[in-house]
C-alpha positions in Angstrom: 131.2 148.7 53.3 134.6 148.3 54.9 135.0 145.1 56.8 134.7 145.4 60.6 133.1 148.9 60.6 130.0 149.0 62.7 129.4 152.8 63.1 130.3 156.0 61.2 130.4 159.3 63.1 130.0 162.7 61.3 130.7 165.3 63.9 130.7 169.1 63.4 133.7 171.0 64.8 134.4 174.8 64.6 135.6 174.8 61.0 135.1 171.3 59.6 133.3 168.0 60.0 135.3 165.2 61.7 134.6 161.7 60.3 135.4 158.7 62.5 134.7 155.0 62.2 134.2 152.4 64.9 136.1 149.4 63.6 136.0 146.2 65.7 134.8 148.2 68.6 137.5 150.9 68.5 136.8 154.5 67.3 139.4 155.7 64.8 139.9 158.7 62.5 138.7 158.6 58.9 139.6 162.2 58.0 137.7 165.4 57.8 135.5 167.3 55.3 134.5 171.0 54.9 131.7 172.1 57.1 129.4 172.9 54.1 129.9 169.4 52.7 129.3 167.9 56.2 125.9 169.6 56.4 125.0 168.5 52.9 126.1 165.0 53.7 123.8 164.8 56.8 120.9 166.3 54.9 121.3 163.7 52.2 121.2 161.0 54.8 118.1 162.5 56.4 116.3 162.5 53.0 117.2 158.8 52.4 116.0 158.0 55.9 112.7 160.0 55.4 113.6 162.4 58.3 112.7 166.1 58.5 115.7 168.0 57.0 114.2 171.4 58.1 114.4 170.3 61.8 118.0 170.3 63.1 117.0 171.2 66.7 115.6 167.8 67.7 117.1 164.3 67.8 115.8 162.1 64.9 116.1 158.4 64.1 115.6 156.7 60.8 116.5 153.7 58.7 118.0 153.4 55.2 118.2 150.2 53.1 121.6 150.8 51.6 121.5 147.7 49.3 120.4 144.1 49.6 121.8 142.6 52.7 122.8 145.9 54.4 120.6 148.1 56.5 121.6 151.4 58.0 120.2 153.0 61.1 120.7 156.8 61.2 120.7 158.9 64.4 121.0 162.7 64.4 121.6 164.9 67.4 121.8 168.7 67.7 125.1 170.0 69.2 126.3 173.5 69.9 128.3 173.4 66.7 125.6 171.9 64.5 123.9 168.6 63.8 125.8 165.4 64.4 125.0 162.1 62.7 125.9 158.5 63.6 125.3 155.7 61.2 124.9 152.2 62.5 125.6 149.5 59.9 123.6 146.4 60.3 124.4 143.3 58.3 120.8 142.5 57.4 118.8 139.3 58.0 120.7 137.3 55.2 124.0 137.8 57.0 122.8 136.7 60.5 125.2 134.1 61.9 124.2 130.9 63.7 125.4 130.1 67.3 128.5 128.2 66.0 129.6 131.3 64.0 129.7 133.8 66.9 133.2 132.8 68.1 131.7 131.8 71.4 133.2 129.1 73.6 131.7 125.7 72.7 130.8 125.1 76.4 128.8 128.3 76.4 127.0 127.4 73.2 126.2 124.0 74.6 124.5 125.5 77.6 122.4 127.9 75.5 121.4 125.0 73.2 120.3 123.0 76.3 118.0 125.8 77.3 116.5 126.0 73.8 115.2 122.4 74.2 112.8 123.7 76.8 109.4 124.9 75.8 108.9 127.5 78.6 111.0 129.7 80.7 113.0 132.9 80.5 116.2 133.3 78.6 118.0 136.6 79.1 121.1 138.0 77.5 122.9 140.9 79.0 125.9 143.1 78.2 126.8 146.7 77.3 125.5 148.5 74.2 127.1 147.2 71.0 128.1 143.9 72.6 126.1 141.8 70.1 123.2 140.8 72.3 120.6 141.1 69.5 122.8 139.1 67.1 123.1 136.3 69.7 119.4 136.4 70.4 118.5 135.9 66.8 121.2 133.3 66.3 119.5 131.3 69.1 116.1 131.8 67.4 117.4 130.4 64.2 117.7 127.0 66.0 114.0 126.8 66.8 112.4 128.8 64.0 110.0 126.3 62.3 106.5 126.1 60.9 105.1 124.5 64.0 106.2 127.3 66.3 104.7 130.8 66.5 107.4 133.4 67.3 106.4 137.0 68.0 108.8 139.9 68.8 108.6 143.4 70.4 111.5 145.6 69.5 112.7 149.2 69.6 113.7 149.4 66.8 113.4 146.2 64.7 117.1 145.7 63.8 116.7 142.6 61.6 113.6 141.8 59.5 113.3 138.0 59.6 110.8 136.3 57.3 108.5 134.0 59.2 108.7 136.0 62.5 105.8 138.3 63.6 107.8 141.4 64.5 106.4 144.6 66.0 108.0 147.9 66.6 107.3 149.7 69.8 108.3 153.0 71.3 107.5 156.4 69.8 107.4 155.3 66.2 105.5 152.1 67.0 103.0 154.1 69.1 102.9 151.6 72.0 104.9 151.0 75.1 106.7 147.7 75.9 104.2 146.6 78.6 101.2 147.5 76.4 102.6 145.7 73.4 103.5 142.7 75.5 100.0 142.4 76.9 98.5 142.6 73.4 101.1 140.0 72.1 100.0 137.5 74.7 96.6 137.4 73.1 98.1 136.5 69.7 98.7 132.8 70.7 102.5 132.9 70.6 104.7 129.9 71.5 107.9 132.1 71.8 108.1 135.7 72.8 111.0 138.0 72.1 111.1 141.2 74.1 113.8 143.6 72.8 114.7 144.8 76.3 113.3 144.6 79.8 113.4 148.3 80.7 110.8 148.8 83.5 109.1 147.0 86.4 105.9 146.3 84.5 107.6 144.7 81.5 109.7 142.6 83.9 106.6 141.3 85.7 104.7 140.5 82.5 107.8 138.8 81.0 108.3 136.6 84.1 104.6 135.7 84.2 104.5 134.8 80.5 107.5 132.5 81.1 105.5 130.8 83.9 102.4 130.3 81.8 103.9 128.1 79.1 105.9 130.5 76.9 109.5 130.5 76.0 110.6 134.2 76.5 113.8 135.8 75.2 114.9 139.2 76.2 117.9 141.4 77.1 118.6 143.5 80.2 121.2 145.9 81.6 123.5 143.8 83.9 127.2 143.3 83.9 127.3 139.5 84.4 125.0 136.5 84.0 124.7 136.0 87.8 123.5 139.6 88.2 120.3 139.0 86.2 118.1 137.5 89.0 119.0 140.4 91.4 118.2 142.9 88.6 114.8 141.4 88.2 114.1 141.4 91.9 115.2 145.1 92.0 112.5 145.7 89.4 109.9 144.4 91.8 109.5 140.8 90.7 109.4 138.5 93.7 112.5 136.2 94.0 110.3 133.1 94.1 108.9 134.0 90.7 112.3 134.8 89.3 113.6 131.5 90.4 110.7 129.6 88.9 110.9 131.5 85.6 114.6 131.7 84.8 116.0 129.1 82.4 119.2 130.6 81.2 121.2 133.8 81.5 124.1 134.9 79.4 126.5 137.9 79.5 128.8 138.8 76.6 131.4 141.1 75.3 133.0 141.4 71.8 136.7 140.9 71.9 139.0 141.7 69.0 140.6 138.7 67.4 144.3 138.4 66.4 144.8 139.0 62.7 145.1 135.6 60.9 147.7 137.0 58.5 150.2 138.5 61.0 149.2 136.7 64.2 148.8 140.0 66.1 152.0 141.8 65.2 150.4 144.2 62.7 150.2 144.2 59.0 148.5 145.9 56.0 145.6 143.4 56.2 144.6 144.5 59.7 145.6 148.2 59.2 148.6 147.5 61.5 146.4 147.1 64.6 147.2 143.4 65.1 143.5 142.6 65.2 140.9 141.7 62.5 137.3 140.9 63.4 135.8 140.1 66.8 134.7 137.0 68.7 132.1 136.7 71.4 133.4 136.4 75.0 130.5 134.9 77.0 129.5 133.5 80.3 126.3 131.4 80.6 124.3 130.0 83.5 121.8 127.2 83.0 119.3 127.2 85.9 119.0 123.7 87.3 116.4 123.0 89.9 119.0 123.5 92.6 120.1 126.9 91.2 116.4 128.0 90.9 116.0 127.1 94.6 119.0 129.3 95.5 117.5 132.2 93.6 114.2 131.8 95.5 116.1 132.1 98.8 118.8 134.6 97.8 119.0 136.3 94.4 122.3 138.1 95.1 125.1 137.9 92.6 127.4 136.1 95.0 124.9 133.5 95.9 123.9 132.8 92.3 127.6 132.5 91.2 128.4 130.2 94.0 125.3 128.0 93.6 125.4 127.7 89.8 125.8 124.0 88.9 125.9 124.2 85.1 127.7 127.4 84.2 130.8 128.8 82.5 132.1 132.2 83.5 134.1 135.0 81.8 137.4 134.0 83.5 137.3 130.5 82.0 136.3 131.6 78.5 138.8 134.5 78.5 141.7 132.3 79.6 140.8 129.8 76.9 140.8 132.5 74.2 144.2 133.8 75.3 145.6 130.3 75.6 144.4 129.4 72.1 146.1 132.6 70.7 142.8 134.1 69.6 143.4 137.3 71.5 145.6 138.7 74.3 145.2 139.8 77.9 145.4 143.5 77.0 142.4 143.2 74.8 140.5 141.3 77.5 141.2 144.0 80.0 140.2 146.7 77.5 136.8 145.2 76.9 136.0 143.9 80.4 137.9 146.5 82.6 139.9 145.8 85.6 137.0 144.6 87.8 137.5 141.1 86.5 140.4 138.8 87.3 141.9 136.7 84.5 
């Protein structure tokens, strides 16, 4: 597998199949093949993923074990020109990094590690799709995975199969919904719960109550910044006083392309003349002290949480540090984070 490629798109056009790769977060052309070969290629993938090759009218999802250490997630989708396939390449459990290998600011890592020393509370990671939330979550779990701790997960799908963790798949293939699986999991005597994503009001409520009844709970949620997580939970119907009591740490992240070590960002053969090679984690983290918890109980708005956060580091600080250290540039920061943030 080519280094830096996370997804491969095989997309039918009128007379050919367009092949594109997402390398370090950016989609780029990888050529084209004849339409007949494109159809055969997708059918071969569907056979390998145990999908129904006779059904090209419905979306399908499957998994392929390419070789030891590399898993492939296959997603097919019908379009007006034929069936499209997207391949997501996962590194596999043996290639999972630790917190120090994510390229995250050391101050952010320190705050996450501080939260891992607690035995109860809610730790939530947020960010857009493909920003490495699951990787960060498992990197944190590696720090506390030991024989004396029972760790149970609910995921849709299970991205990394980790020996020693009790992992359950939910959704259509798993046959159970998030909130149903979470209720059942609480009867399994876990010390640590991992919920793939808080998607609905009921899951949010159960996750918060689990964190308040002696469990360390990890999850992800859709929010743009770490300070937005309390408000998001309140919007899902969880009372602010419970959110304040439960939250231990929130983190938001993006993946930022790193300057090529060979050319320093000017472009060379090693980086395919892009100037970048690999990605680092741009993160912001809030550790919820007793004072910050009290602020959430009174006012869970983004502005109030940002202003009242005592132990925190925000995107602006970590982005400026990455640019100052020559790891990336302002143009890349703006590409990833948009113009809503000031750096």
